[in-house]
PDB file of N, CA, C and O in Angstrom:
ATOM      1  N   UNK A   1      91.340  23.615  74.217  1.00  0.00           N
ATOM      2  CA  UNK A   1      90.689  24.699  74.929  1.00  0.00           C
ATOM      3  C   UNK A   1      89.973  25.591  73.915  1.00  0.00           C
ATOM      4  O   UNK A   1      90.475  25.830  72.817  1.00  0.00           O
ATOM      5  N   UNK A   2      88.805  26.074  74.297  1.00  0.00           N
ATOM      6  CA  UNK A   2      88.022  26.965  73.444  1.00  0.00           C
ATOM      7  C   UNK A   2      88.689  28.325  73.323  1.00  0.00           C
ATOM      8  O   UNK A   2      89.483  28.718  74.177  1.00  0.00           O
ATOM      9  N   UNK A   3      88.361  29.034  72.259  1.00  0.00           N
ATOM     10  CA  UNK A   3      88.826  30.412  72.141  1.00  0.00           C
ATOM     11  C   UNK A   3      88.230  31.233  73.275  1.00  0.00           C
ATOM     12  O   UNK A   3      87.111  30.975  73.719  1.00  0.00           O
ATOM     13  N   UNK A   4      88.975  32.213  73.734  1.00  0.00           N
ATOM     14  CA  UNK A   4      88.553  33.050  74.846  1.00  0.00           C
ATOM     15  C   UNK A   4      88.275  34.471  74.370  1.00  0.00           C
ATOM     16  O   UNK A   4      88.734  34.877  73.302  1.00  0.00           O
ATOM     17  N   UNK A   5      87.529  35.216  75.161  1.00  0.00           N
ATOM     18  CA  UNK A   5      87.269  36.625  74.894  1.00  0.00           C
ATOM     19  C   UNK A   5      87.626  37.415  76.136  1.00  0.00           C
ATOM     20  O   UNK A   5      87.126  37.118  77.221  1.00  0.00           O
ATOM     21  N   UNK A   6      88.475  38.407  75.999  1.00  0.00           N
ATOM     22  CA  UNK A   6      88.815  39.305  77.103  1.00  0.00           C
ATOM     23  C   UNK A   6      88.064  40.603  76.877  1.00  0.00           C
ATOM     24  O   UNK A   6      88.205  41.235  75.830  1.00  0.00           O
ATOM     25  N   UNK A   7      87.266  41.000  77.859  1.00  0.00           N
ATOM     26  CA  UNK A   7      86.479  42.226  77.747  1.00  0.00           C
ATOM     27  C   UNK A   7      87.081  43.259  78.686  1.00  0.00           C
ATOM     28  O   UNK A   7      87.287  42.994  79.870  1.00  0.00           O
ATOM     29  N   UNK A   8      87.355  44.421  78.155  1.00  0.00           N
ATOM     30  CA  UNK A   8      87.900  45.484  78.986  1.00  0.00           C
ATOM     31  C   UNK A   8      87.518  46.832  78.392  1.00  0.00           C
ATOM     32  O   UNK A   8      87.126  46.924  77.229  1.00  0.00           O
ATOM     33  N   UNK A   9      87.636  47.863  79.195  1.00  0.00           N
ATOM     34  CA  UNK A   9      87.391  49.217  78.731  1.00  0.00           C
ATOM     35  C   UNK A   9      88.348  50.157  79.427  1.00  0.00           C
ATOM     36  O   UNK A   9      88.760  49.918  80.562  1.00  0.00           O
ATOM     37  N   UNK A  10      88.697  51.224  78.742  1.00  0.00           N
ATOM     38  CA  UNK A  10      89.598  52.206  79.336  1.00  0.00           C
ATOM     39  C   UNK A  10      89.125  53.606  78.995  1.00  0.00           C
ATOM     40  O   UNK A  10      88.622  53.869  77.903  1.00  0.00           O
ATOM     41  N   UNK A  11      89.296  54.476  79.938  1.00  0.00           N
ATOM     42  CA  UNK A  11      89.023  55.887  79.713  1.00  0.00           C
ATOM     43  C   UNK A  11      89.923  56.664  80.653  1.00  0.00           C
ATOM     44  O   UNK A  11      90.001  56.348  81.840  1.00  0.00           O
ATOM     45  N   UNK A  12      90.593  57.661  80.144  1.00  0.00           N
ATOM     46  CA  UNK A  12      91.517  58.467  80.936  1.00  0.00           C
ATOM     47  C   UNK A  12      90.869  59.814  81.218  1.00  0.00           C
ATOM     48  O   UNK A  12      90.506  60.542  80.294  1.00  0.00           O
ATOM     49  N   UNK A  13      90.726  60.144  82.506  1.00  0.00           N
ATOM     50  CA  UNK A  13      90.089  61.386  82.947  1.00  0.00           C
ATOM     51  C   UNK A  13      90.948  62.053  84.010  1.00  0.00           C
ATOM     52  O   UNK A  13      91.758  61.380  84.647  1.00  0.00           O
ATOM     53  N   UNK A  14      90.797  63.351  84.217  1.00  0.00           N
ATOM     54  CA  UNK A  14      91.461  63.983  85.359  1.00  0.00           C
ATOM     55  C   UNK A  14      90.959  63.325  86.650  1.00  0.00           C
ATOM     56  O   UNK A  14      89.757  63.103  86.802  1.00  0.00           O
ATOM     57  N   UNK A  15      91.861  63.017  87.569  1.00  0.00           N
ATOM     58  CA  UNK A  15      91.488  62.231  88.754  1.00  0.00           C
ATOM     59  C   UNK A  15      90.450  62.911  89.625  1.00  0.00           C
ATOM     60  O   UNK A  15      89.698  62.228  90.320  1.00  0.00           O
ATOM     61  N   UNK A  16      90.383  64.233  89.611  1.00  0.00           N
ATOM     62  CA  UNK A  16      89.412  64.914  90.469  1.00  0.00           C
ATOM     63  C   UNK A  16      88.009  64.953  89.861  1.00  0.00           C
ATOM     64  O   UNK A  16      87.088  65.464  90.498  1.00  0.00           O
ATOM     65  N   UNK A  17      87.822  64.430  88.657  1.00  0.00           N
ATOM     66  CA  UNK A  17      86.503  64.421  88.029  1.00  0.00           C
ATOM     67  C   UNK A  17      85.720  63.132  88.281  1.00  0.00           C
ATOM     68  O   UNK A  17      84.514  63.099  88.034  1.00  0.00           O
ATOM     69  N   UNK A  18      86.367  62.076  88.762  1.00  0.00           N
ATOM     70  CA  UNK A  18      85.704  60.784  88.948  1.00  0.00           C
ATOM     71  C   UNK A  18      85.051  60.743  90.327  1.00  0.00           C
ATOM     72  O   UNK A  18      85.722  60.891  91.348  1.00  0.00           O
ATOM     73  N   UNK A  19      83.730  60.540  90.340  1.00  0.00           N
ATOM     74  CA  UNK A  19      82.989  60.474  91.596  1.00  0.00           C
ATOM     75  C   UNK A  19      82.692  59.035  92.002  1.00  0.00           C
ATOM     76  O   UNK A  19      82.662  58.724  93.192  1.00  0.00           O
ATOM     77  N   UNK A  20      82.472  58.155  91.026  1.00  0.00           N
ATOM     78  CA  UNK A  20      82.074  56.777  91.336  1.00  0.00           C
ATOM     79  C   UNK A  20      82.355  55.885  90.140  1.00  0.00           C
ATOM     80  O   UNK A  20      82.259  56.318  88.991  1.00  0.00           O
ATOM     81  N   UNK A  21      82.704  54.631  90.419  1.00  0.00           N
ATOM     82  CA  UNK A  21      82.920  53.633  89.382  1.00  0.00           C
ATOM     83  C   UNK A  21      82.043  52.431  89.712  1.00  0.00           C
ATOM     84  O   UNK A  21      82.085  51.920  90.830  1.00  0.00           O
ATOM     85  N   UNK A  22      81.251  51.981  88.747  1.00  0.00           N
ATOM     86  CA  UNK A  22      80.379  50.832  88.964  1.00  0.00           C
ATOM     87  C   UNK A  22      80.759  49.687  88.044  1.00  0.00           C
ATOM     88  O   UNK A  22      81.685  49.806  87.241  1.00  0.00           O
ATOM     89  N   UNK A  23      80.042  48.579  88.163  1.00  0.00           N
ATOM     90  CA  UNK A  23      80.267  47.415  87.314  1.00  0.00           C
ATOM     91  C   UNK A  23      79.678  47.645  85.930  1.00  0.00           C
ATOM     92  O   UNK A  23      78.733  48.418  85.770  1.00  0.00           O
ATOM     93  N   UNK A  24      80.232  46.981  84.944  1.00  0.00           N
ATOM     94  CA  UNK A  24      79.656  46.959  83.598  1.00  0.00           C
ATOM     95  C   UNK A  24      78.843  45.675  83.470  1.00  0.00           C
ATOM     96  O   UNK A  24      79.203  44.648  84.045  1.00  0.00           O
ATOM     97  N   UNK A  25      77.753  45.734  82.718  1.00  0.00           N
ATOM     98  CA  UNK A  25      76.882  44.573  82.532  1.00  0.00           C
ATOM     99  C   UNK A  25      77.026  44.029  81.120  1.00  0.00           C
ATOM    100  O   UNK A  25      77.039  44.787  80.150  1.00  0.00           O
ATOM    101  N   UNK A  26      77.133  42.708  81.014  1.00  0.00           N
ATOM    102  CA  UNK A  26      77.228  42.023  79.728  1.00  0.00           C
ATOM    103  C   UNK A  26      75.997  41.164  79.526  1.00  0.00           C
ATOM    104  O   UNK A  26      75.468  40.606  80.487  1.00  0.00           O
ATOM    105  N   UNK A  27      75.543  41.050  78.315  1.00  0.00           N
ATOM    106  CA  UNK A  27      74.472  40.113  77.978  1.00  0.00           C
ATOM    107  C   UNK A  27      75.113  38.923  77.270  1.00  0.00           C
ATOM    108  O   UNK A  27      75.817  39.082  76.273  1.00  0.00           O
ATOM    109  N   UNK A  28      74.859  37.733  77.801  1.00  0.00           N
ATOM    110  CA  UNK A  28      75.421  36.516  77.230  1.00  0.00           C
ATOM    111  C   UNK A  28      74.451  35.914  76.213  1.00  0.00           C
ATOM    112  O   UNK A  28      73.255  36.201  76.238  1.00  0.00           O
ATOM    113  N   UNK A  29      74.973  35.086  75.331  1.00  0.00           N
ATOM    114  CA  UNK A  29      74.132  34.473  74.287  1.00  0.00           C
ATOM    115  C   UNK A  29      73.012  33.623  74.852  1.00  0.00           C
ATOM    116  O   UNK A  29      71.975  33.464  74.208  1.00  0.00           O
ATOM    117  N   UNK A  30      73.198  33.077  76.037  1.00  0.00           N
ATOM    118  CA  UNK A  30      72.161  32.238  76.639  1.00  0.00           C
ATOM    119  C   UNK A  30      71.066  33.059  77.312  1.00  0.00           C
ATOM    120  O   UNK A  30      70.167  32.502  77.941  1.00  0.00           O
ATOM    121  N   UNK A  31      71.141  34.398  77.180  1.00  0.00           N
ATOM    122  CA  UNK A  31      70.126  35.277  77.746  1.00  0.00           C
ATOM    123  C   UNK A  31      70.445  35.788  79.140  1.00  0.00           C
ATOM    124  O   UNK A  31      69.788  36.708  79.628  1.00  0.00           O
ATOM    125  N   UNK A  32      71.424  35.214  79.774  1.00  0.00           N
ATOM    126  CA  UNK A  32      71.806  35.651  81.120  1.00  0.00           C
ATOM    127  C   UNK A  32      72.673  36.895  81.042  1.00  0.00           C
ATOM    128  O   UNK A  32      73.167  37.264  79.977  1.00  0.00           O
ATOM    129  N   UNK A  33      72.846  37.534  82.191  1.00  0.00           N
ATOM    130  CA  UNK A  33      73.735  38.688  82.292  1.00  0.00           C
ATOM    131  C   UNK A  33      74.930  38.325  83.155  1.00  0.00           C
ATOM    132  O   UNK A  33      74.839  37.463  84.029  1.00  0.00           O
ATOM    133  N   UNK A  34      76.039  38.981  82.905  1.00  0.00           N
ATOM    134  CA  UNK A  34      77.235  38.833  83.722  1.00  0.00           C
ATOM    135  C   UNK A  34      77.761  40.232  84.006  1.00  0.00           C
ATOM    136  O   UNK A  34      77.471  41.174  83.268  1.00  0.00           O
ATOM    137  N   UNK A  35      78.517  40.361  85.053  1.00  0.00           N
ATOM    138  CA  UNK A  35      79.076  41.671  85.422  1.00  0.00           C
ATOM    139  C   UNK A  35      80.588  41.642  85.309  1.00  0.00           C
ATOM    140  O   UNK A  35      81.232  40.621  85.548  1.00  0.00           O
ATOM    141  N   UNK A  36      81.130  42.774  84.943  1.00  0.00           N
ATOM    142  CA  UNK A  36      82.577  42.957  84.878  1.00  0.00           C
ATOM    143  C   UNK A  36      82.941  44.043  85.881  1.00  0.00           C
ATOM    144  O   UNK A  36      82.422  45.157  85.817  1.00  0.00           O
ATOM    145  N   UNK A  37      83.825  43.716  86.798  1.00  0.00           N
ATOM    146  CA  UNK A  37      84.276  44.694  87.770  1.00  0.00           C
ATOM    147  C   UNK A  37      85.208  45.687  87.086  1.00  0.00           C
ATOM    148  O   UNK A  37      86.164  45.301  86.414  1.00  0.00           O
ATOM    149  N   UNK A  38      84.917  46.954  87.268  1.00  0.00           N
ATOM    150  CA  UNK A  38      85.762  48.001  86.706  1.00  0.00           C
ATOM    151  C   UNK A  38      86.834  48.347  87.738  1.00  0.00           C
ATOM    152  O   UNK A  38      86.577  48.301  88.941  1.00  0.00           O
ATOM    153  N   UNK A  39      88.011  48.687  87.280  1.00  0.00           N
ATOM    154  CA  UNK A  39      89.124  49.006  88.169  1.00  0.00           C
ATOM    155  C   UNK A  39      89.554  50.441  87.946  1.00  0.00           C
ATOM    156  O   UNK A  39      89.462  50.964  86.835  1.00  0.00           O
ATOM    157  N   UNK A  40      90.020  51.069  89.000  1.00  0.00           N
ATOM    158  CA  UNK A  40      90.451  52.455  88.954  1.00  0.00           C
ATOM    159  C   UNK A  40      91.937  52.524  89.267  1.00  0.00           C
ATOM    160  O   UNK A  40      92.370  52.050  90.317  1.00  0.00           O
ATOM    161  N   UNK A  41      92.720  53.105  88.372  1.00  0.00           N
ATOM    162  CA  UNK A  41      94.150  53.295  88.572  1.00  0.00           C
ATOM    163  C   UNK A  41      94.431  54.788  88.507  1.00  0.00           C
ATOM    164  O   UNK A  41      93.956  55.472  87.601  1.00  0.00           O
ATOM    165  N   UNK A  42      95.195  55.292  89.458  1.00  0.00           N
ATOM    166  CA  UNK A  42      95.502  56.723  89.494  1.00  0.00           C
ATOM    167  C   UNK A  42      96.999  56.941  89.603  1.00  0.00           C
ATOM    168  O   UNK A  42      97.728  56.070  90.078  1.00  0.00           O
ATOM    169  N   UNK A  43      97.451  58.091  89.167  1.00  0.00           N
ATOM    170  CA  UNK A  43      98.854  58.461  89.273  1.00  0.00           C
ATOM    171  C   UNK A  43      99.342  59.054  87.966  1.00  0.00           C
ATOM    172  O   UNK A  43      98.549  59.453  87.113  1.00  0.00           O
ATOM    173  N   UNK A  44     100.634  59.105  87.823  1.00  0.00           N
ATOM    174  CA  UNK A  44     101.234  59.599  86.586  1.00  0.00           C
ATOM    175  C   UNK A  44     101.056  58.554  85.488  1.00  0.00           C
ATOM    176  O   UNK A  44     100.638  57.429  85.760  1.00  0.00           O
ATOM    177  N   UNK A  45     101.369  58.920  84.273  1.00  0.00           N
ATOM    178  CA  UNK A  45     101.301  57.972  83.153  1.00  0.00           C
ATOM    179  C   UNK A  45     102.109  56.726  83.473  1.00  0.00           C
ATOM    180  O   UNK A  45     101.654  55.604  83.253  1.00  0.00           O
ATOM    181  N   UNK A  46     103.307  56.933  83.993  1.00  0.00           N
ATOM    182  CA  UNK A  46     104.190  55.809  84.313  1.00  0.00           C
ATOM    183  C   UNK A  46     103.601  54.954  85.433  1.00  0.00           C
ATOM    184  O   UNK A  46     103.667  53.725  85.379  1.00  0.00           O
ATOM    185  N   UNK A  47     103.022  55.607  86.455  1.00  0.00           N
ATOM    186  CA  UNK A  47     102.390  54.862  87.561  1.00  0.00           C
ATOM    187  C   UNK A  47     101.255  53.999  87.048  1.00  0.00           C
ATOM    188  O   UNK A  47     101.140  52.828  87.409  1.00  0.00           O
ATOM    189  N   UNK A  48     100.407  54.589  86.194  1.00  0.00           N
ATOM    190  CA  UNK A  48      99.256  53.862  85.665  1.00  0.00           C
ATOM    191  C   UNK A  48      99.705  52.687  84.808  1.00  0.00           C
ATOM    192  O   UNK A  48      99.149  51.594  84.918  1.00  0.00           O
ATOM    193  N   UNK A  49     100.706  52.898  83.955  1.00  0.00           N
ATOM    194  CA  UNK A  49     101.210  51.804  83.120  1.00  0.00           C
ATOM    195  C   UNK A  49     101.742  50.663  83.971  1.00  0.00           C
ATOM    196  O   UNK A  49     101.478  49.497  83.679  1.00  0.00           O
ATOM    197  N   UNK A  50     102.488  50.986  85.022  1.00  0.00           N
ATOM    198  CA  UNK A  50     103.052  49.960  85.903  1.00  0.00           C
ATOM    199  C   UNK A  50     101.936  49.196  86.613  1.00  0.00           C
ATOM    200  O   UNK A  50     101.968  47.967  86.680  1.00  0.00           O
ATOM    201  N   UNK A  51     100.943  49.925  87.147  1.00  0.00           N
ATOM    202  CA  UNK A  51      99.824  49.289  87.836  1.00  0.00           C
ATOM    203  C   UNK A  51      99.017  48.407  86.885  1.00  0.00           C
ATOM    204  O   UNK A  51      98.584  47.316  87.258  1.00  0.00           O
ATOM    205  N   UNK A  52      98.817  48.884  85.658  1.00  0.00           N
ATOM    206  CA  UNK A  52      98.045  48.123  84.679  1.00  0.00           C
ATOM    207  C   UNK A  52      98.754  46.822  84.321  1.00  0.00           C
ATOM    208  O   UNK A  52      98.114  45.774  84.237  1.00  0.00           O
ATOM    209  N   UNK A  53     100.057  46.873  84.110  1.00  0.00           N
ATOM    210  CA  UNK A  53     100.815  45.660  83.798  1.00  0.00           C
ATOM    211  C   UNK A  53     100.777  44.672  84.956  1.00  0.00           C
ATOM    212  O   UNK A  53     100.635  43.467  84.747  1.00  0.00           O
ATOM    213  N   UNK A  54     100.904  45.184  86.180  1.00  0.00           N
ATOM    214  CA  UNK A  54     100.851  44.321  87.361  1.00  0.00           C
ATOM    215  C   UNK A  54      99.478  43.686  87.493  1.00  0.00           C
ATOM    216  O   UNK A  54      99.363  42.497  87.793  1.00  0.00           O
ATOM    217  N   UNK A  55      98.425  44.486  87.266  1.00  0.00           N
ATOM    218  CA  UNK A  55      97.059  43.988  87.360  1.00  0.00           C
ATOM    219  C   UNK A  55      96.789  42.925  86.301  1.00  0.00           C
ATOM    220  O   UNK A  55      96.142  41.917  86.584  1.00  0.00           O
ATOM    221  N   UNK A  56      97.275  43.141  85.096  1.00  0.00           N
ATOM    222  CA  UNK A  56      97.078  42.168  84.018  1.00  0.00           C
ATOM    223  C   UNK A  56      97.784  40.851  84.334  1.00  0.00           C
ATOM    224  O   UNK A  56      97.222  39.776  84.126  1.00  0.00           O
ATOM    225  N   UNK A  57      99.007  40.938  84.832  1.00  0.00           N
ATOM    226  CA  UNK A  57      99.724  39.721  85.226  1.00  0.00           C
ATOM    227  C   UNK A  57      98.963  38.968  86.317  1.00  0.00           C
ATOM    228  O   UNK A  57      98.835  37.745  86.259  1.00  0.00           O
ATOM    229  N   UNK A  58      98.460  39.701  87.307  1.00  0.00           N
ATOM    230  CA  UNK A  58      97.722  39.073  88.408  1.00  0.00           C
ATOM    231  C   UNK A  58      96.427  38.442  87.917  1.00  0.00           C
ATOM    232  O   UNK A  58      96.032  37.382  88.401  1.00  0.00           O
ATOM    233  N   UNK A  59      95.755  39.093  86.949  1.00  0.00           N
ATOM    234  CA  UNK A  59      94.520  38.558  86.394  1.00  0.00           C
ATOM    235  C   UNK A  59      94.756  37.170  85.818  1.00  0.00           C
ATOM    236  O   UNK A  59      93.985  36.250  86.091  1.00  0.00           O
ATOM    237  N   UNK A  60      95.799  37.006  85.034  1.00  0.00           N
ATOM    238  CA  UNK A  60      96.069  35.708  84.412  1.00  0.00           C
ATOM    239  C   UNK A  60      96.563  34.669  85.417  1.00  0.00           C
ATOM    240  O   UNK A  60      96.508  33.471  85.139  1.00  0.00           O
ATOM    241  N   UNK A  61      97.042  35.108  86.574  1.00  0.00           N
ATOM    242  CA  UNK A  61      97.396  34.162  87.628  1.00  0.00           C
ATOM    243  C   UNK A  61      96.170  33.411  88.139  1.00  0.00           C
ATOM    244  O   UNK A  61      96.294  32.302  88.659  1.00  0.00           O
ATOM    245  N   UNK A  62      94.964  34.023  87.992  1.00  0.00           N
ATOM    246  CA  UNK A  62      93.727  33.351  88.400  1.00  0.00           C
ATOM    247  C   UNK A  62      93.390  32.181  87.483  1.00  0.00           C
ATOM    248  O   UNK A  62      92.599  31.313  87.851  1.00  0.00           O
ATOM    249  N   UNK A  63      93.983  32.153  86.291  1.00  0.00           N
ATOM    250  CA  UNK A  63      93.666  31.124  85.302  1.00  0.00           C
ATOM    251  C   UNK A  63      94.935  30.371  84.885  1.00  0.00           C
ATOM    252  O   UNK A  63      95.374  30.498  83.742  1.00  0.00           O
ATOM    253  N   UNK A  64      95.527  29.593  85.792  1.00  0.00           N
ATOM    254  CA  UNK A  64      96.779  28.914  85.476  1.00  0.00           C
ATOM    255  C   UNK A  64      96.634  27.881  84.350  1.00  0.00           C
ATOM    256  O   UNK A  64      97.629  27.471  83.752  1.00  0.00           O
ATOM    257  N   UNK A  65      95.408  27.466  84.067  1.00  0.00           N
ATOM    258  CA  UNK A  65      95.202  26.434  83.049  1.00  0.00           C
ATOM    259  C   UNK A  65      95.331  26.973  81.626  1.00  0.00           C
ATOM    260  O   UNK A  65      95.390  26.185  80.682  1.00  0.00           O
ATOM    261  N   UNK A  66      95.375  28.288  81.445  1.00  0.00           N
ATOM    262  CA  UNK A  66      95.496  28.829  80.086  1.00  0.00           C
ATOM    263  C   UNK A  66      96.888  29.347  79.821  1.00  0.00           C
ATOM    264  O   UNK A  66      97.167  29.837  78.727  1.00  0.00           O
TER     265      UNK A  66
END
């Protein structure tokens, strides 16, 4: 299997300051573009950590071959 690249970004803001979350755009070596869906997690530090771990586990469930 080829080496993989995981692309992600994080920023922590007060929950009442976020108005909208959009997709991030990537430029691929072949000249095409790809989009990355951004996810929003809210709650206490502990809530966010739990949600993030659950989300990460679920993400890798989409790729059972790796």
